[in-house]
C-alpha positions in Angstrom: -12.8 12.1 -24.0 -14.7 9.9 -26.4 -13.6 11.7 -29.5 -10.0 11.9 -28.3 -10.0 8.1 -27.7 -10.6 7.2 -31.4 -7.9 5.6 -33.4 -7.7 8.5 -35.8 -7.1 10.9 -32.9 -4.5 8.6 -31.2 -2.4 7.4 -34.1 -1.3 10.5 -36.0 -0.6 10.9 -39.7 3.0 11.8 -38.8 3.5 8.5 -37.0 6.4 6.5 -38.6 5.1 3.4 -40.3 7.1 1.0 -38.2 5.6 2.5 -35.0 2.2 2.7 -36.6 2.2 -1.0 -37.4 2.8 -1.9 -33.8 0.2 0.5 -32.5 -2.5 -0.6 -34.9 -1.8 -4.3 -34.2 -2.1 -3.6 -30.5 -5.3 -1.5 -31.1 -7.0 -4.3 -33.0 -5.8 -6.9 -30.4 -4.2 -8.9 -33.2 -2.0 -11.0 -30.9 -0.4 -12.9 -33.8 0.6 -9.6 -35.4 1.9 -8.2 -32.1 4.1 -11.3 -31.6 5.4 -11.0 -35.1 6.2 -7.3 -34.8 7.8 -7.4 -31.3 11.4 -8.5 -31.8 13.0 -6.0 -29.3 11.7 -4.3 -26.1 11.9 -1.0 -27.9 9.1 -2.0 -30.2 6.8 -2.6 -27.2 7.8 0.9 -25.9 7.5 2.9 -29.1 5.3 6.0 -29.0 3.4 8.1 -31.5 5.6 11.3 -31.8 2.5 13.5 -31.6 0.1 11.9 -29.2 2.5 9.8 -27.1 0.4 6.7 -27.7 2.2 3.5 -26.8 1.1 0.0 -27.8 0.0 -0.5 -24.2 -2.2 2.6 -24.4 -3.6 1.5 -27.7 -4.5 -2.0 -26.6 -6.4 -0.7 -23.5 -7.9 2.4 -25.1 -9.5 0.5 -28.0 -11.6 -1.5 -25.6 -13.6 1.6 -24.7 -15.9 1.5 -21.7 -17.8 -1.7 -21.0 -20.9 -2.2 -23.2 -23.3 -4.9 -24.4 -21.2 -5.3 -27.5 -18.3 -6.8 -25.4 -17.8 -10.5 -26.0 -15.7 -12.9 -24.0 -13.5 -13.5 -27.1 -12.8 -9.8 -27.5 -11.9 -9.3 -23.8 -9.6 -12.3 -23.9 -7.9 -10.9 -27.0 -7.4 -7.6 -25.2 -6.0 -9.4 -22.1 -3.6 -11.4 -24.2 -2.4 -8.4 -26.1 -1.7 -6.4 -23.0 0.0 -9.4 -21.4 2.2 -9.9 -24.5 3.2 -6.2 -24.5 4.1 -6.3 -20.9 6.1 -9.5 -21.4 8.1 -7.7 -24.0 8.9 -4.8 -21.7 6.1 -2.2 -22.4 6.5 0.5 -19.8 3.6 0.6 -17.3 3.9 4.3 -16.4 4.7 5.9 -19.8 2.4 9.0 -20.2 0.7 10.2 -23.3 -0.1 13.8 -24.4 -2.9 13.9 -21.8 -0.5 12.8 -19.0 -2.3 9.5 -18.8 -0.5 6.2 -18.2 -1.9 3.0 -19.7 -3.3 2.2 -16.3 -4.9 5.6 -16.0 -6.7 4.9 -19.3 -7.9 1.5 -18.0 -9.1 3.1 -14.8 -11.0 5.8 -16.7 -12.6 3.3 -19.0 -13.6 1.0 -16.1 -11.5 -1.9 -17.2 -10.3 -3.4 -13.9 -8.7 -6.5 -15.3 -6.4 -4.5 -17.6 -5.8 -2.0 -14.8 -4.6 -4.8 -12.5 -2.2 -6.1 -15.2 -0.6 -2.6 -15.3 -0.4 -2.5 -11.5 1.2 -5.9 -11.3 3.7 -4.9 -14.0 4.5 -1.7 -12.0 5.1 -3.8 -8.9 7.4 -6.1 -10.7 9.3 -3.2 -12.2 9.7 -1.4 -8.9 10.8 -4.5 -7.1 13.5 -5.1 -9.8 14.5 -1.5 -9.6 15.0 -1.9 -5.9 17.2 -4.9 -6.4 19.3 -3.3 -9.1 19.2 0.2 -7.5 18.5 1.6 -11.0 17.5 0.6 -14.5 19.8 -0.6 -17.1 18.9 0.5 -20.6 18.0 -2.5 -22.7 19.5 -2.7 -26.1 19.4 -5.1 -29.0 22.1 -6.3 -31.3 19.6 -7.3 -33.9 20.0 -6.5 -37.5 17.9 -3.9 -39.4 14.2 -4.6 -40.0 13.6 -7.3 -42.5 12.8 -6.5 -46.1 9.0 -6.7 -45.8 9.1 -4.2 -42.9 11.3 -1.8 -44.9 8.8 -2.0 -47.7 5.9 -1.1 -45.4 4.4 -4.6 -45.5 3.9 -5.9 -42.0 3.1 -9.5 -42.9 1.9 -11.8 -40.1 0.8 -15.4 -39.9 -1.6 -16.7 -42.5 -0.9 -13.7 -44.7 -2.8 -11.2 -42.5 -1.6 -7.7 -42.4 -1.7 -5.2 -39.5 -3.9 -2.3 -40.6 -2.3 0.9 -41.7 -3.3 4.6 -41.4 -0.9 6.2 -43.9 -0.1 5.4 -47.5 3.3 4.8 -48.9 4.3 7.1 -51.6 7.3 8.6 -53.3 7.9 12.3 -52.8 8.8 14.7 -55.6 12.5 13.7 -55.4 11.6 10.1 -55.7 12.6 9.4 -52.1 10.5 6.7 -50.3 8.5 8.5 -47.6 8.7 5.4 -45.3 12.5 5.4 -45.5 12.6 9.1 -44.4 10.2 8.6 -41.5 12.0 5.5 -40.2 15.4 7.2 -40.4 14.4 10.2 -38.3 11.6 9.1 -36.0 10.5 12.0 -33.8 10.6 11.6 -30.1 7.5 12.2 -28.0 8.0 14.7 -25.2 5.5 14.0 -22.4 3.6 17.0 -21.0 4.9 18.7 -17.9 2.6 18.8 -14.9 2.9 19.8 -11.2 4.0 16.4 -10.1 7.0 16.5 -12.4 8.8 18.9 -10.1 12.0 17.1 -8.9 12.6 18.0 -5.2 15.9 16.9 -3.8 16.7 16.7 -0.1 19.9 18.8 -0.2 18.2 21.6 -2.2 15.2 21.5 0.2 17.5 21.8 3.3 19.0 24.9 1.7 15.7 26.5 0.7 13.8 29.2 2.5 10.5 28.2 4.0 7.3 30.2 4.5 4.6 29.4 7.1 1.3 30.9 6.0 -2.4 30.2 5.4 -2.3 26.7 6.8 0.7 25.6 4.7 4.4 25.3 4.7 6.0 26.1 1.4 9.6 26.3 0.2 11.0 29.0 -1.9 10.3 27.1 -5.1 6.6 27.0 -4.3 6.6 23.3 -3.3 4.1 22.4 -0.6 6.1 20.8 2.2 3.1 20.3 4.5 -0.5 21.5 4.5 -3.4 21.8 6.9 -5.5 19.4 4.9 -3.3 16.6 6.3 -4.7 17.3 9.8 -7.4 14.6 9.7 -4.8 12.1 8.3 -2.5 13.0 11.2 -5.3 12.6 13.8 -6.1 9.1 12.4 -2.4 8.3 12.4 -2.1 9.1 16.1 -5.2 7.0 16.8 -3.5 4.1 15.0 -0.1 4.5 16.6 -1.5 5.0 20.1 -4.6 2.8 20.5 -6.7 4.2 23.3 -4.1 7.1 23.6 -2.7 5.5 26.8 -0.4 8.0 28.6 3.2 7.2 29.3 4.2 6.0 25.8 7.6 6.6 24.2 7.2 8.4 20.9 9.6 9.3 18.0 8.6 11.6 15.2 10.8 12.2 12.2 10.0 15.4 10.4 8.4 18.2 12.3 7.0 20.3 9.4 4.1 22.4 10.8 4.0 20.5 14.1 0.6 19.0 13.4 1.2 15.5 14.6 3.6 16.5 17.4 0.9 18.7 18.9 -1.4 15.7 18.9 1.3 13.5 20.4 1.7 16.0 23.3 -2.0 15.6 24.1 -1.4 11.9 25.0 1.0 12.8 27.8 3.9 10.7 26.6 6.8 9.6 28.9 9.2 10.3 26.1 8.7 12.5 23.0 11.6 12.8 20.6 11.5 14.8 17.3 14.1 14.7 14.5 14.2 17.8 12.3 17.0 18.9 9.8 15.8 22.1 8.2 17.4 25.2 9.7 14.2 27.3 9.3 11.9 24.7 10.8 14.3 24.5 13.7 14.2 28.3 14.1 10.4 28.1 14.0 10.5 25.5 16.8 12.8 27.6 19.0 10.8 30.8 18.5 9.4 32.4 21.8 5.8 31.5 21.0 6.6 27.9 20.0 5.0 25.0 21.9 8.2 22.9 21.3 11.0 25.2 22.4 13.2 25.2 25.5 10.3 25.3 28.0 8.7 22.2 26.4 12.0 20.3 26.6 12.4 21.2 30.2 8.9 20.1 31.0 9.6 16.4 30.4 9.3 13.9 33.3 13.1 13.5 33.2 16.1 15.2 31.4 16.1 14.4 27.7 12.6 12.9 27.7 11.2 15.7 25.6 13.8 16.7 22.9 14.1 18.1 19.4 17.1 16.4 17.8 18.7 18.7 15.2 20.1 17.1 12.1 19.4 14.6 9.3 17.5 11.6 10.5 20.1 9.3 9.0 22.6 10.6 11.5 20.4 11.2 14.5 18.6 7.9 14.2 21.9 6.1 14.1 22.9 7.9 17.4 19.6 6.9 19.0 20.1 3.3 17.8 23.6 3.2 19.3 22.5 4.7 22.6 19.8 2.0 23.0 16.8 4.2 22.7 13.5 2.4 22.0 10.0 3.6 21.3 6.4 2.5 21.5 5.3 4.6 18.5 7.3 5.9 15.6 6.1 8.2 12.8 8.0 9.1 9.6 7.2 12.1 7.4 10.1 13.7 5.6 10.3 15.9 2.5 12.5 15.8 -0.6 13.5 12.2 -0.2 12.7 9.3 -2.4 11.2 6.0 -1.5 14.6 4.4 -1.1 15.2 6.5 2.1 11.9 5.4 3.6 12.7 1.8 2.8 16.1 2.1 4.4 14.5 3.5 7.6 12.1 0.7 8.1 14.6 -2.1 7.1 17.7 -0.8 8.9 16.4 1.3 11.8 12.9 0.1 12.8 14.1 -3.3 14.0 16.4 -1.6 16.6 14.3 1.5 17.5 10.8 0.0 17.7 9.7 -1.9 20.8 8.6 -5.5 20.0 5.0 -4.4 20.7 5.4 -1.0 19.2 3.7 0.5 16.1 5.2 2.2 13.2 3.5 4.5 10.7 4.4 7.0 7.9 2.8 9.6 5.8 1.7 7.6 2.8 2.1 10.0 -0.1 4.0 7.5 -2.3 3.0 8.1 -5.9 -0.1 10.1 -4.8 -0.2 12.2 -8.0 -2.1 9.4 -9.7 -4.0 6.3 -8.6 -2.0 3.6 -10.4 1.3 4.9 -8.9 -0.4 4.9 -5.4 -1.6 1.4 -5.9 1.8 0.2 -7.1 3.7 1.7 -4.2 1.1 0.4 -1.7 2.0 -3.1 -2.8 5.7 -2.5 -3.1 6.0 -0.9 0.3 4.0 -3.7 1.9 6.4 -6.3 0.4 9.4 -4.4 1.6 7.9 -3.9 5.1 7.2 -7.7 5.2 10.9 -8.3 4.3 11.8 -6.1 7.3 9.6 -8.3 9.5 6.6 -6.0 9.7 2.9 -6.7 9.1 1.0 -3.8 7.6 -2.7 -3.0 7.9 -4.2 -0.4 5.6 -7.0 1.9 6.7 -8.7 3.7 3.9 -9.6 7.3 4.8 -11.8 9.5 2.5 -10.1 12.8 1.5 -12.4 15.8 1.0 -11.3 16.9 -2.5 -13.5 20.1 -2.7 -10.5 22.3 -2.0 -7.9 20.0 -3.4 -9.3 19.0 -6.8 -7.7 21.6 -9.0 -4.0 22.7 -9.2 -3.4 26.3 -8.3 -6.8 26.8 -6.7 -8.3 26.1 -3.2 -5.8 24.6 -0.9 -3.2 24.6 -3.7 -3.3 28.4 -4.3 0.3 29.6 -4.2 1.6 26.0 -4.2 3.5 24.8 -7.3 3.7 21.1 -6.6 0.4 19.4 -6.2 1.5 16.3 -4.4 -2.0 14.8 -3.7 -4.8 14.1 -6.3 -6.7 11.2 -4.7 -10.0 10.9 -2.8 -8.8 8.1 -0.6 -5.8 8.0 1.7 -4.3 4.6 2.7 -3.1 4.8 6.3 -0.4 2.2 7.2 -0.2 0.6 10.6 2.9 -1.5 10.9 3.7 -4.0 13.7 6.2 -6.8 14.0 5.2 -10.1 12.6 4.2 -12.8 15.1 
C-alpha cells in the first residue's frame, strides 16, 4: 500500500481547507500547529470526505515503516502529535476508506509505540463508555473560526504555516472557494464490511437456523458457531477442568452446535447443566438422534443432574442463583449479545454461581474482526473481571487461518458475517482472587 499511503493519495483535492490544515499539520508532526488548530474535539476528529483520513491516521501514516532515516527527534514528534490528538478526543477506532483504524495503520507499518497509544486510548474510551452506559456527543459553544482561518491562513507560532495542498481562488461568480467548501463540508461514509452486520439478540432468537457443513448459520447468513472453533473449545475444557477429574459440576451457557458440551460429557461430570434460549437449537437438542435429549437427562447420577434449561440465560441463571446451585466450571458463549451482557454475567452472577475454587471461561471473540479491537477488549474485560474479584490468565492459541483468511471462501463460504480475522486466540481462564 506504499503508493496509497502518500500524502497526495490520502488528502484529496476535495478536502475542505479547514480539515486539510489539521491533516497536513498532523502529517508533518508539527505539534505547535496542531495545538494551534485544535480548539474543539471536532477538529481532532475531522475526516477527509473522500479518503476518510483523520488527523490520527495522518500522524501515524506519515511515519512510514521503520527505516535508517528515522531519527529520535522525528519519532518523538510523531509520538507527541498522536498524544496531542488523542488528548483532544481523536477517535481511536475511526475507519478510513480502506477500513483501517489508526491503530491498524500503526500495526501494518510496524510502529508499536504508536499502536500502543491507540490501544490505551481505546481502553480509556471503553471504560468511560461502560461508566456512562453510552457516549454523549461533545459540542462546542465556540464562535466561528477566526479571521485568519476564514482567509485560508493557518498561522502558527513564530509565523510558521501548516502546509496546504489546494490553492485559494475565486470562482467565475467571484465566490471564495474556501467559503463554499467550509460551508458544506462533505461527510465521509466508511466502507461496509462483513463485521458491520449488527446482530441483535431478539432478532437472533426469532431467526431460523441451519445446521450444515460444520457450521450453524441464521437466516441472515450470520455464522452463529463453526467447526473451526473445536480446537479452541478443547483447550477451553482443558483449562476449565485441569486433569479432567470426574465428578465436577459444570454449567454451559449457549449450546450452539454442542461442541463443548460433548467434550464436557467425556469428563463424566456429577452435574452438567446447559442454558439455551433459541427454539430451533432446543428442537435440535430434543431430536431423536441427539446426544442431549431426554435419555441424556435421565442418565444423570441423580434427578436434575443432567439438564437443558430452556430460556434466556438472564432468567435461568437468576433461578439457579436463587436455588443455591453452584458449579466448579462455568463456560459462557452466547450469540447476538453485546459485551455489556457478558460483563453483567461475570459481575452479577459468577460470584454466586461459581465455587470459590471454581474456574470460569468464555468464548473470547470480543472485537475479533481486527487486532486493535481485540487488544482493547482484552484489557477492558480483564479490568472488569478484576473488579468482579476474578484473576484472569490468558493463553495464546494459534489459529490456522488457511481456511479462514478470506471472506466468503473456505470456512466462510455461505457465511455473511466473518466474525474472526486473527491468527491468535486469547483463551481466558478466570479464578477468584486470593
